[in-house]
VEXKOL-352373 format. One line per field, with one value per atom (N, C-alpha, C): atom name; x, y, z. Coordinates in steps of 0.1 Angstrom, whole numbers, plus 2048, in hexadecimal, padded with zeros to 3 digits. Layout:
N
atomo	CA:...;
px	X:...;
py	Y:...;
pz	Z:...;
END
This chain:
364
atomo	N:CA:C:N:CA:C:N:CA:C:N:CA:C:N:CA:C:N:CA:C:N:CA:C:N:CA:C:N:CA:C:N:CA:C:N:CA:C:N:CA:C:N:CA:C:N:CA:C:N:CA:C:N:CA:C:N:CA:C:N:CA:C:N:CA:C:N:CA:C:N:CA:C:N:CA:C:N:CA:C:N:CA:C:N:CA:C:N:CA:C:N:CA:C:N:CA:C:N:CA:C:N:CA:C:N:CA:C:N:CA:C:N:CA:C:N:CA:C:N:CA:C:N:CA:C:N:CA:C:N:CA:C:N:CA:C:N:CA:C:N:CA:C:N:CA:C:N:CA:C:N:CA:C:N:CA:C:N:CA:C:N:CA:C:N:CA:C:N:CA:C:N:CA:C:N:CA:C:N:CA:C:N:CA:C:N:CA:C:N:CA:C:N:CA:C:N:CA:C:N:CA:C:N:CA:C:N:CA:C:N:CA:C:N:CA:C:N:CA:C:N:CA:C:N:CA:C:N:CA:C:N:CA:C:N:CA:C:N:CA:C:N:CA:C:N:CA:C:N:CA:C:N:CA:C:N:CA:C:N:CA:C:N:CA:C:N:CA:C:N:CA:C:N:CA:C:N:CA:C:N:CA:C:N:CA:C:N:CA:C:N:CA:C:N:CA:C:N:CA:C:N:CA:C:N:CA:C:N:CA:C:N:CA:C:N:CA:C:N:CA:C:N:CA:C:N:CA:C:N:CA:C:N:CA:C:N:CA:C:N:CA:C:N:CA:C:N:CA:C:N:CA:C:N:CA:C:N:CA:C:N:CA:C:N:CA:C:N:CA:C:N:CA:C:N:CA:C:N:CA:C:N:CA:C:N:CA:C:N:CA:C:N:CA:C:N:CA:C:N:CA:C:N:CA:C:N:CA:C:N:CA:C:N:CA:C:N:CA:C:N:CA:C:N:CA:C:N:CA:C:N:CA:C:N:CA:C:N:CA:C:N:CA:C:N:CA:C:N:CA:C:N:CA:C:N:CA:C:N:CA:C:N:CA:C:N:CA:C:N:CA:C:N:CA:C:N:CA:C:N:CA:C:N:CA:C:N:CA:C:N:CA:C:N:CA:C:N:CA:C:N:CA:C:N:CA:C:N:CA:C:N:CA:C:N:CA:C:N:CA:C:N:CA:C:N:CA:C:N:CA:C:N:CA:C:N:CA:C:N:CA:C:N:CA:C:N:CA:C:N:CA:C:N:CA:C:N:CA:C:N:CA:C:N:CA:C:N:CA:C:N:CA:C:N:CA:C:N:CA:C:N:CA:C:N:CA:C:N:CA:C:N:CA:C:N:CA:C:N:CA:C:N:CA:C:N:CA:C:N:CA:C:N:CA:C:N:CA:C:N:CA:C:N:CA:C:N:CA:C:N:CA:C:N:CA:C:N:CA:C:N:CA:C:N:CA:C:N:CA:C:N:CA:C:N:CA:C:N:CA:C:N:CA:C:N:CA:C:N:CA:C:N:CA:C:N:CA:C:N:CA:C:N:CA:C:N:CA:C:N:CA:C:N:CA:C:N:CA:C:N:CA:C:N:CA:C:N:CA:C:N:CA:C:N:CA:C:N:CA:C:N:CA:C:N:CA:C:N:CA:C:N:CA:C:N:CA:C:N:CA:C:N:CA:C:N:CA:C:N:CA:C:N:CA:C:N:CA:C:N:CA:C:N:CA:C:N:CA:C:N:CA:C:N:CA:C:N:CA:C:N:CA:C:N:CA:C:N:CA:C:N:CA:C:N:CA:C:N:CA:C:N:CA:C:N:CA:C:N:CA:C:N:CA:C:N:CA:C:N:CA:C:N:CA:C:N:CA:C:N:CA:C:N:CA:C:N:CA:C:N:CA:C:N:CA:C:N:CA:C:N:CA:C:N:CA:C:N:CA:C:N:CA:C:N:CA:C:N:CA:C:N:CA:C:N:CA:C:N:CA:C:N:CA:C:N:CA:C:N:CA:C:N:CA:C:N:CA:C:N:CA:C:N:CA:C:N:CA:C:N:CA:C:N:CA:C:N:CA:C:N:CA:C:N:CA:C:N:CA:C:N:CA:C:N:CA:C:N:CA:C:N:CA:C:N:CA:C:N:CA:C:N:CA:C:N:CA:C:N:CA:C:N:CA:C:N:CA:C:N:CA:C:N:CA:C:N:CA:C:N:CA:C:N:CA:C:N:CA:C:N:CA:C:N:CA:C:N:CA:C:N:CA:C:N:CA:C:N:CA:C:N:CA:C:N:CA:C:N:CA:C:N:CA:C:N:CA:C:N:CA:C:N:CA:C:N:CA:C:N:CA:C:N:CA:C:N:CA:C:N:CA:C:N:CA:C:N:CA:C:N:CA:C:N:CA:C:N:CA:C:N:CA:C:N:CA:C:N:CA:C:N:CA:C:N:CA:C:N:CA:C:N:CA:C:N:CA:C:N:CA:C:N:CA:C:N:CA:C:N:CA:C:N:CA:C:N:CA:C:N:CA:C:N:CA:C:N:CA:C:N:CA:C:N:CA:C:N:CA:C:N:CA:C:N:CA:C:N:CA:C:N:CA:C:N:CA:C:N:CA:C:N:CA:C:N:CA:C:N:CA:C:N:CA:C:N:CA:C:N:CA:C:N:CA:C:N:CA:C:N:CA:C:N:CA:C:N:CA:C:N:CA:C:N:CA:C:N:CA:C:N:CA:C:N:CA:C:N:CA:C:N:CA:C:N:CA:C:N:CA:C:N:CA:C:N:CA:C:N:CA:C:N:CA:C:N:CA:C:N:CA:C:N:CA:C:N:CA:C:N:CA:C:N:CA:C:N:CA:C:N:CA:C;
px	9EB:9E5:9D8:9CD:9BF:9BE:9B7:9BA:9A4:9A1:994:99C:990:98D:98E:98E:988:99C:9A2:9B1:9B8:9B8:9BA:9B9:9AB:9AB:9B0:9B4:9B9:9C9:9CB:9DC:9E3:9D8:9D2:9D5:9CF:9C9:9D5:9DB:9E9:9F2:9F6:9FE:9FD:9EF:9F0:9F5:9EC:9F3:A01:A0A:A18:A1B:A15:A1C:A19:A0B:A05:A0C:A11:A1A:A23:A26:A3A:A38:A2C:A2D:A2A:A24:A1C:A2B:A35:A41:A4C:A4F:A57:A4E:A57:A55:A4E:A59:A59:A5F:A5E:A60:A5B:A6C:A66:A68:A65:A60:A69:A77:A80:A82:A80:A7D:A71:A65:A5B:A5F:A64:A6A:A70:A7B:A83:A82:A73:A71:A64:A60:A4F:A56:A60:A62:A56:A4F:A49:A50:A4F:A56:A53:A60:A57:A4C:A4C:A39:A32:A33:A25:A23:A31:A33:A2D:A30:A2A:A16:A13:A09:9FF:A08:9FD:A02:A0D:A0D:A03:A00:9F9:9EC:9E6:9DB:9D5:9E1:9E1:9DE:9EC:9E8:9DA:9D4:9C7:9BB:9BD:9B9:9BB:9C5:9C7:9C8:9D4:9DA:9E7:9ED:9FB:9FB:A06:A07:A14:A1A:A28:A32:A37:A43:A47:A51:A57:A62:A6B:A77:A86:A8D:A96:AA5:AAC:AB3:AC6:AC8:AD9:AE3:AE7:AF7:AF9:AF6:AF6:AED:AE1:AD8:AC9:AC1:AB1:AAC:AA4:A9B:A90:A8F:A86:A7D:A6F:A61:A63:A62:A5D:A4C:A4E:A41:A3D:A2F:A2E:A1A:A1B:A10:A05:9F5:9F3:9E6:9F2:9E6:9DD:9D5:9CD:9C1:9C5:9BC:9B1:9B1:9AC:9AC:99D:99C:995:99C:993:990:983:97C:981:988:988:981:976:974:97A:97B:97E:971:96C:966:969:966:96D:961:961:955:94B:958:955:955:95D:95D:95A:95A:95D:967:972:97A:97E:97D:97D:98A:990:99A:999:99B:99F:9A8:9AA:9BC:9BC:9C4:9C5:9D0:9CF:9D7:9E3:9EC:9F5:9F5:9EC:9E4:9EB:9EA:9F1:9E3:9E6:9D6:9D1:9CF:9C8:9C1:9B5:9AE:9A6:9A9:9A5:998:98E:987:980:97B:97C:96B:965:952:952:94A:945:939:936:92E:922:917:90D:914:90F:910:90C:90C:904:900:905:908:901:8FB:8F0:8F9:8F9:8FC:8F7:8E6:8E3:8EA:8E8:8F1:8FD:907:913:90F:90B:90B:905:8FB:8F8:902:909:915:922:921:92F:928:91D:917:916:911:916:927:92E:93D:93F:93A:940:93C:92D:928:92E:935:940:94C:951:95C:95A:953:94B:94C:945:945:950:95A:964:972:971:979:975:97A:974:97B:977:973:96F:961:95E:95F:957:962:96C:96F:982:97F:973:973:973:97E:979:96E:96B:966:96B:960:963:966:975:97D:974:971:969:976:97B:984:976:976:96C:96F:969:96B:969:971:96D:967:966:963:95B:963:956:960:954:959:95D:967:96D:968:966:960:957:94C:93B:93B:946:944:939:939:92D:939:92F:935:930:934:92D:92A:933:930:940:938:93F:942:94C:950:948:93E:939:930:92F:91F:917:90B:900:8FA:8F3:8F4:8F9:900:90A:90C:903:907:900:905:905:902:905:903:908:903:909:90C:917:91D:91C:929:930:923:918:90C:902:901:8F7:900:90A:914:913:915:91A:90A:902:8EE:8EF:8F1:8F0:8F6:905:911:90D:90A:90A:919:923:931:933:93E:944:94B:943:94C:953:95E:964:969:964:962:973:97A:982:987:989:98F:994:994:99F:9AA:9AF:9BB:9C2:9BD:9BF:9C3:9BB:9B5:9C5:9CA:9CE:9E2:9E6:9F3:9F4:9E6:9E8:9F0:9E9:9F0:9FB:A05:A13:A16:A11:A17:A1B:A12:A12:A1C:A1B:A24:A37:A36:A44:A47:A43:A41:A4A:A54:A59:A5E:A64:A6E:A66:A57:A4D:A46:A49:A44:A3E:A42:A40:A3D:A32:A30:A1C:A1C:A12:A10:A07:A00:9F4:9FB:9F2:9EB:9DE:9D8:9CD:9D1:9C7:9C0:9B2:9AC:99B:996:98E:98D:993:999:9A7:9AE:9B9:9B6:9C0:9BE:9CE:9CE:9DC:9DB:9DE:9DC:9EB:9E9:9F7:9F3:A02:A0A:A17:A0C:A1A:A1D:A29:A2E:A2B:A2F:A29:A1A:A11:A00:9FB:9F0:9E4:9E3:9E3:9DF:9D2:9C6:9BB:9B4:9B7:9B4:9A8:9A7:99F:991:98B:97B:97C:987:991:98C:98F:990:99A:9A6:9B3:9B4:9BC:9C2:9B0:9AF:9AB:9B5:9BD:9CC:9C8:9BD:9BB:9AF:9B1:9A4:9AF:9BA:9C7:9CA:9C5:9C9:9D6:9D5:9E8:9E6:9D8:9D6:9CB:9CE:9C4:9BA:9BF:9B0:9AE:9B2:9B2:9A2:99E:98F:98C:97B:971:973:973:974:96B:96A:95B:95A:965:961:958:95C:95B:95E:96F:978:97A:989:98B:99B:9A0:9AF:9B3:9AC:9B1:9B8:9C7:9CB:9C2:9BC:9B3:9A9:9A9:9A5:9AD:9B9:9BD:9C3:9CA:9D0:9C8:9B9:9B3:9AA:9AF:9AE:9B9:9C5:9D0:9CD:9C5:9C4:9B8:9B3:9A9:9AC:9B5:9BA:9C4:9C5:9D6:9DF:9E1:9EE:9F1:9F8:9FA:A07:A12:A20:A1C:A11:A0C:A06:9FA:9F5:9FE:A07:A13:A17:A1A:A21:A19:A10:A01:A05:A00:9FF:A15:A1F:A2A:A27:A26:A22:A1B:A0F:A0C:A13:A1B:A1F:A2A:A31:A3C:A37:A30:A25:A22:A1F:A1F:A2C:A35:A47:A45:A44:A4A:A3E:A32:A28:A2E:A2E:A2C:A3D:A48:A52:A55:A4F:A4A:A5A:A5B:A65:A65:A59:A4D:A43:A42:A39:A34:A2D:A27:A19:A1A:A13:A07:9FC:9EF:9E4:9DC:9CF:9CE:9C3:9C5:9CA:9C1:9CA:9D4:9DD:9E8:9F3:9ED:9F6:9F5:9EE:9EF:9F8:9FB:A0A:A10:A17:A20:A27:A30:A42:A3F:A37:A3A:A30:A2B:A26:A31:A37:A46:A53:A54:A60:A5D:A4F:A4D:A50:A4A:A49:A57:A5E:A6D:A73:A71:A78:A74:A63:A5E:A67:A6A:A74:A7F:A87:A99:A97:A8C:A95:A85:A7D:A76:A7A:A7E:A7A:A89:A8B:A98:A9F:AAE:AB4:AB3:AAD:AA7:AB3:AC2:ACB:AC7:AC5:AC1:AAF:AA9:A9A:A94:A9C:A98:A89:A86:A7C:A7B:A78:A73:A61:A67:A5B:A57:A4C:A49:A38:A3A:A30:A29:A18:A18:A17:A21:A20:A16:A0A:A01:9F7:9FE:9F4:9E6:9D9:9D0:9C5:9CD:9C4:9CA:9D4:9D9:9CB:9BE:9B6:9B2:9AC:9A4:9AB:9B9:9BF:9C1:9C5:9C4:9B9:9AD:99F:99F:9A0:9A6:9AA:9B7:9C5:9BD:9B9:9B2:9A5:9A0:991:99E:9A6:9AF:9B2:9BC:9C2:9B6:9AB:9A0:9A0:9A4:9A7:9B0:9BD:9C6:9D3:9CE:9D6:9D6:9DE:9DC:9D6:9C9:9BE:9BE:9BD:9BC:9CE:9D4:9E4:9E4:9DB:9DB:9DC:9E9:9ED:9E4:9D7:9D1:9C0;
py	4F5:4F8:4FC:4FD:4FA:50C:50A:515:515:51A:522:520:521:524:532:53A:544:54C:544:548:544:53A:536:53F:53F:54B:55B:55C:56B:565:561:559:558:550:551:562:566:573:57C:579:580:57C:576:56D:573:571:576:589:590:5A0:5A0:59A:596:59C:593:58F:595:599:5A5:5B3:5BA:5C3:5C5:5BB:5BB:5B5:5B0:5B3:5BF:5C6:5D6:5DE:5D8:5E4:5DE:5CF:5C9:5C5:5CE:5C7:5B7:5AE:59E:59C:58F:586:576:574:565:562:553:54F:554:551:552:561:56B:579:577:579:579:571:566:564:568:56D:573:580:589:597:593:584:58A:580:579:56B:55D:55E:552:549:53B:531:530:52D:529:51A:517:50F:517:51F:52A:530:538:540:539:52B:526:524:524:522:530:53A:548:54B:549:54C:544:534:527:534:535:53C:54E:55A:561:55E:554:556:54C:548:53E:548:552:561:56B:567:572:578:583:58D:58D:580:582:576:576:56F:565:55C:559:561:565:570:565:55A:554:554:54A:543:549:54A:552:542:544:537:53A:53D:53F:536:53A:535:528:528:520:51F:514:50C:50A:50E:504:512:511:51D:51B:52C:532:538:537:53C:550:54E:562:564:56C:570:580:588:594:598:5A1:5A6:5A6:5A9:5A9:5B7:5C0:5C9:5C9:5CB:5D0:5C5:5BF:5AB:5B6:5C1:5C9:5D2:5D7:5EE:5F0:600:606:60E:615:628:62B:639:642:64D:653:660:666:67B:680:68B:68A:695:6A3:6AA:6BB:6C6:6CB:6D3:6DD:6DA:6E3:6D4:6CC:6C2:6B5:6AA:69F:698:692:687:67F:676:66C:664:65D:651:64A:63C:62D:62D:61E:61A:60F:607:5F4:5F2:5E4:5DF:5E3:5EB:5F2:5F5:601:610:613:616:625:626:637:63D:63A:63A:636:63F:647:652:658:666:66D:677:682:68A:68D:69F:6A3:6AA:6B0:6B4:6BA:6C5:6D4:6CA:6CB:6C8:6D7:6D0:6D8:6E2:6EE:6F6:6F0:6F1:6EC:6E0:6D0:6C4:6BE:6B5:6A9:69D:692:685:683:685:67E:687:68F:696:693:688:68A:678:66F:661:664:66B:66B:671:67B:680:677:66E:666:65D:64F:648:64F:65A:65D:65D:661:65F:652:648:635:631:639:630:637:640:644:63C:63E:637:626:620:60E:60E:621:61B:61D:629:626:61D:613:60E:5FF:5F3:5E5:5DF:5E8:5E2:5D9:5D4:5C7:5C0:5BB:5A9:5AC:5BA:5BC:5C9:5CE:5DD:5D9:5DC:5D7:5E1:5EA:5F2:602:605:616:61A:627:62B:63B:640:64E:658:661:669:670:675:67F:68E:697:6A1:69C:69E:69C:6A4:6A1:697:687:681:66F:665:65A:652:646:63E:63C:62F:626:61B:616:61D:61E:626:626:62B:63C:63E:649:657:663:671:67A:67A:67F:68F:698:6AE:6A8:6AD:6AF:6C2:6C4:6D6:6DA:6EB:6F1:6E9:6DB:6D8:6D4:6DB:6D8:6C9:6C6:6B7:6A8:6AD:6A4:6A0:69B:69A:68C:67F:674:66E:66E:666:65F:650:646:643:649:64B:63B:635:62B:620:61F:61B:61A:628:633:631:633:633:622:618:60B:604:606:60A:60D:61A:621:617:618:617:60C:5FD:5F4:5E9:5EF:5ED:5F0:5E9:5EB:5F8:5FC:60C:60F:611:617:625:62F:636:63A:647:64C:659:664:66F:66F:67D:682:685:687:687:678:670:660:658:65E:655:657:66A:66F:668:667:664:657:64B:63E:63C:646:649:645:654:654:648:644:632:629:628:61E:625:62E:632:630:636:634:629:626:613:614:60A:608:612:61D:62A:633:634:63D:638:63F:634:63F:64E:657:665:668:670:676:686:687:690:68E:691:6A2:6AD:6B7:6BE:6BE:6C1:6CF:6D8:6E3:6E6:6DF:6E3:6E3:6EC:6F4:6EE:6F4:6F1:6E8:6E8:6E0:6D4:6C7:6BC:6B8:6B0:6A3:696:68A:67E:679:670:66D:65F:658:64D:64B:643:647:632:630:622:61B:622:619:614:61B:61A:627:627:634:633:640:641:649:643:64B:652:64A:64F:643:646:63D:644:64D:64B:64B:649:64B:659:665:671:678:670:678:680:68A:692:69F:6A5:6B4:6BF:6BD:6C4:6D0:6D7:6E3:6E9:6E2:6E9:6E6:6EB:6E9:6F7:6FC:710:714:71B:71E:736:736:746:747:747:745:750:75C:768:768:75E:760:75A:75C:75F:74F:74F:749:73B:737:722:721:717:70D:701:707:6FA:6FB:708:70A:715:713:71B:725:729:734:732:739:73A:728:726:715:71B:70F:713:715:70D:70C:71A:724:730:736:73E:742:746:731:730:737:735:736:745:74F:75E:764:75D:761:762:753:74F:75C:758:762:76D:777:77E:785:778:777:775:776:775:766:761:754:74F:756:758:75A:759:75F:758:74E:73E:734:737:72A:726:737:735:733:734:72E:723:719:70D:705:70E:707:705:712:712:706:6FE:6FA:6E4:6EA:6DD:6DA:6E6:6E4:6DF:6E7:6DC:6CE:6CC:6C0:6B5:6BD:6B2:6B4:6BC:6BD:6B3:6AE:6A8:693:697:688:687:68E:683:682:68B:685:682:679:678:680:682:686:68D:69A:69F:6A5:69C:69E:6AB:6B5:6C1:6B9:6C0:6BA:6C7:6C4:6C9:6D5:6D4:6DA:6EE:6F2:6FB:6FF:6F6:6F5:6F4:6EA:6E7:6F9:6FE:70D:716:711:719:712:706:6FD:6FD:704:70B:713:71C:725:71A:712:710:705:6F8:6F3:6F7:702:713:715:717:71F:715:70A:6FA:6F3:6F3:6F4:6FA:70A:70D:715:711:710:703:6F7:6EE:6F0:6F3:6FD:702:70D:719:716:70C:711:701:6F5:6E6:6E2:6E8:6EB:6DA:6DC:6CD:6C6:6D5:6CD:6C5:6C9:6C1:6AF:6AE:6A4:699:6A6:69F:6A7:6A0:6A5:69D:6A5:6A4:6A4:698:6A1:6A8:6AD:6B6:6BA:6B2:6AD:6B7:6B3:6BB:6A5:6A6:699:69C:68A:688:685:67E:684:68E:694:6A5:6A3:6AA:6A9:69E:693:685:67D:67F:67B:671:67E:677:66F:66F:666:659:65A:64D:646:648:645:63F:644:63E:62E:631:625:61C:61E:615:60D:616:60E:606:608:5FC:5F0:5F1:5E8:5E0:5E6:5E4:5DD:5E2:5DA:5C8:5C6:5B8:5B7:5BA:5B5:5B8:5BF:5C6:5BD:5C2:5C0:5BB:5B1:5AF:5B1:5BA:5B9:5C5:5C1:5C7:5D5:5D8:5DE:5E9:5F2:5FD:609:5FF:60F:609;
pz	747:74B:73F:741:735:72F:725:722:714:719:715:705:6FF:6F0:6F0:6F7:6F1:6F9:6FD:6FF:6F7:6F1:6E2:6DA:6DC:6CC:6D0:6DF:6DC:6D7:6DC:6D4:6C9:6C0:6B7:6A7:6B4:6AC:6B1:6B9:6BE:6B7:6B2:6AC:699:69D:68D:687:699:693:694:69C:69E:692:685:679:674:672:66B:66F:673:67F:676:670:66E:665:655:64A:645:651:64C:643:64F:64F:646:641:63A:62C:625:613:610:615:615:61F:626:634:632:63A:638:64A:647:654:660:65C:66C:66C:665:663:671:66F:676:684:683:691:69B:690:6A0:6A0:694:69F:6A7:6A5:6B3:6C0:6BE:6C7:6C4:6BB:6BB:6B3:6B5:6B1:6A0:69D:68D:686:695:68C:691:69B:6A1:68C:68C:680:673:671:665:665:672:674:670:67C:673:669:661:650:64A:64E:64B:646:654:652:64A:651:646:637:631:624:61F:627:625:622:62F:62B:625:619:610:616:622:623:624:622:61D:615:60E:601:602:5FC:5F9:5EC:5F0:5E7:5E0:5E1:5D9:5DE:5E1:5E7:5ED:5F0:5F2:5F5:5F1:5F1:5F0:5FF:604:602:600:5F9:605:612:61A:61E:622:62E:621:626:622:619:60D:609:613:614:617:612:61B:611:612:60B:60B:607:610:618:612:60F:60F:610:618:61E:612:611:600:606:603:608:603:5F9:5F0:5F1:600:605:608:612:619:61D:61D:61E:628:62B:639:630:633:632:63C:63D:64A:64B:654:655:659:65A:660:666:66D:671:676:66D:674:67C:678:67D:671:669:65C:64D:650:646:64A:63D:63D:635:636:635:634:626:626:61D:621:61B:616:613:60F:610:618:61B:61A:619:616:623:624:634:631:628:631:635:634:632:62E:620:618:614:60F:60C:5FD:5FB:5EC:5E9:5F1:5E8:5F6:5F0:5F9:5F3:602:5FB:601:604:60E:609:612:605:61C:618:626:625:639:63C:640:63F:646:651:64F:663:668:676:682:67D:677:673:67D:678:685:681:68B:689:67B:67A:66F:65E:65B:655:64F:659:65D:652:659:651:643:643:637:62E:633:627:627:635:633:62A:62A:621:614:60F:602:5FF:605:5FE:601:60B:606:5FD:5F7:5EC:5DE:5E0:5D4:5D5:5E1:5E4:5DD:5E1:5DE:5CE:5C8:5B5:5B6:5B7:5AE:5AF:5BE:5BD:5C6:5BF:5BF:5CC:5D7:5E4:5F0:5E4:5EB:5EF:5F8:5FF:603:606:60A:61A:617:61A:62D:636:641:647:649:64E:650:659:657:666:664:672:66F:682:679:685:684:68D:68E:69B:69E:6A9:6A9:6B0:6BD:6C8:6DB:6E1:6F0:6F2:6EF:6EF:6ED:6F3:6F4:6FC:6EE:6F1:6E4:6EA:6F2:6F6:6F7:6F6:6F2:6E6:6DE:6D4:6D0:6E1:6DB:6DF:6D3:6DA:6E2:6EB:6F7:6F9:6F7:6F8:6EC:6DC:6D5:6D9:6D6:6D9:6D1:6CD:6C6:6BA:6C4:6B9:6C1:6C0:6C7:6C7:6BD:6BC:6C0:6C8:6C9:6D4:6DF:6ED:6EA:6F1:6F2:6EB:6D9:6D1:6CC:6CC:6C5:6BD:6BB:6A5:6A3:6AA:6A4:6A2:6AA:6A9:69C:69C:691:683:688:679:675:67A:675:66F:673:673:667:664:656:64A:64E:645:63D:648:64A:648:653:64E:663:666:675:672:67F:67B:68C:68F:698:698:6A1:6A8:6B3:6AF:6BD:6B9:6C0:6C1:6B4:6AE:69D:69F:6AA:6AF:6B5:6B7:6BF:6AF:6A5:69B:691:693:68E:68E:69F:6A2:6A0:69D:69E:689:686:672:676:67B:680:684:68F:690:689:680:678:66E:669:65E:65F:671:678:682:682:682:698:69D:6A6:6B0:6AB:6AF:6B3:6AE:6B5:6C1:6CA:6D3:6DF:6DE:6EC:6E1:6DD:6D7:6DD:6CC:6CC:6C1:6BF:6B1:6B9:6B5:6B4:6AA:6AD:6A3:6A6:698:699:693:68D:68A:68D:68E:694:6A6:6AC:6B4:6B4:6C4:6C3:6CB:6C9:6CF:6D1:6D7:6D7:6D6:6CE:6CE:6D4:6DD:6E8:6E2:6E1:6DE:6E7:6F4:6FD:702:6FF:6FF:6F6:6E9:6E1:6DF:6E3:6E0:6E1:6E1:6DE:6EB:6F2:702:702:709:703:715:71C:732:730:739:74A:73F:737:738:726:71D:70B:70C:712:711:70C:70B:70F:701:702:6F9:6F9:6FF:6FF:705:6F9:6FF:701:6F6:6F3:6FB:70A:714:71F:71E:727:72A:734:736:739:72D:72A:733:735:73D:746:750:758:75B:750:74F:73D:73C:727:728:719:718:71B:71A:71D:70E:716:709:708:6FF:6FD:705:70D:717:724:724:738:73F:737:740:739:741:737:737:72C:72A:721:71F:719:70E:708:6FF:6F6:6ED:6E1:6E6:6F4:6E7:6E7:6F1:6EE:6E2:6DC:6CF:6C2:6C8:6BD:6BB:6C7:6C8:6BF:6BF:6B9:6AB:6A9:698:693:69C:691:68E:695:694:686:686:676:67D:68C:693:693:68A:68A:68E:691:69C:6A7:6B0:6B8:6BB:6B1:6B9:6B7:6AF:6B0:6B5:6C3:6D0:6D4:6D8:6E3:6E2:6D9:6D7:6DA:6D8:6DD:6EB:6EF:702:706:700:703:700:6F7:6F5:6FA:703:70A:717:719:727:724:716:71C:717:713:714:720:727:736:744:73E:740:73B:730:72C:725:725:720:716:708:6FE:6F5:6E9:6DE:6CF:6CB:6C0:6C5:6C2:6BB:6AE:6A8:698:699:68F:68B:682:68A:67E:67C:672:676:669:660:658:657:666:66A:669:66E:676:668:660:657:646:645:641:642:64E:658:65C:653:661:661:65C:65D:665:66B:676:682:680:68D:68C:683:689:68D:687:68B:69A:6A2:6A8:6B3:6B1:6BC:6BA:6B1:6B9:6BB:6BB:6C1:6D4:6D5:6E2:6EB:6E5:6E6:6EF:6E2:6E5:6F8:6F0:6FC:70D:70E:716:71D:714:720:726:732:73D:730:72F:72B:71B:70E:702:701:701:6FB:6FE:709:70F:70C:70D:70F:702:6F9:6E0:6E2:6DB:6D7:6C3:6C0:6A8:6AB:6A6:6A0:691:68E:681:67E:66A:66C:669:664:666:654:656:644:640:645:637:637:63B:63B:642:637:641:63D:638:639:647:650:656:665:666:66C:66A:65B:654:653:64E:64B:65B:669:674:675:66D:675:66C:65F:659:65F:665:66A:672:679:687:687:67E:67B:675:66A:667:66E:67F:688:690:692:69E:68F:688:680:680:67C:67E:684:693:69E:6A6:6B0:6BE:6C4:6C9:6D0:6E0:6E6:6F6:6F6:6F1:6EF:6E4:6E1:6D1:6D2:6CA:6CE:6CE:6C7:6BF:6CD;
END
């Protein structure tokens, strides 16, 4: 069968991505290890490793000499060969992190944003912080780009913020293009919760296949990781978990409906009744589990983490008492392993994956 140049480029990039995914999870690896794990032939692995070594993202790390058989070359990921910056935009703050190619967070900072901030104000503040990062770290020439985890609703495919809830100046804003022009760097835009669940998946590996990251931070949302991949939906707007109705005669919500989970939760939290707020969130989580049959629930967001144990306990108890056959439909409930950095870190990891992930089939 005839293959076009594009077909061959896809296969080359796909094979490189398979090797890079393995390299991120193993301290050192050999050609045979890669072949066994990926299904690639030893010859294909050799070609991929040669390209990655030439690019500087993988390096030879010695030779293993077994008691029987031929010596085997050992390789390792060069984490410092590439970097990415991730941004988490909330309604109150801008948080930036710097990660290396392995996804390790090397630097983190947060700054307040003006009330009712505009796209221009956001990008100006981002540029200031990125200049500070570049001045403090030797990353020029190795900076892959900037990822932005942003409040939705937004169109990830178009790089456009459609109508960010409770934000006046964010109707159909082409933020990815705007920021790329201003920063002179590639920019990847995604919903905050989708970036967050990406970070958890990078850290947890292949066993993290059907999961949700629930974020409470000036709103409520859910990042979905289904079948080992991000789930964005038909319009890339999946995850508006806070705008599912839990009380038909409940309080009005910013989305225009009544009784949304976010509105009911925030009313309790504003009154200082954190136990009630956590119980409301837990009901929503059980609804999500009944719909999607998840194995992992990760709790995140600055507002939630301030009372993390209360929320974790409420969600675990709701699962135990409200999910039929919870002994069979088991769910792991944890707080985010990256704390308040999880959204920004995930946004940075998405940038790295855009270059070193699986093209067309990427979990991101």
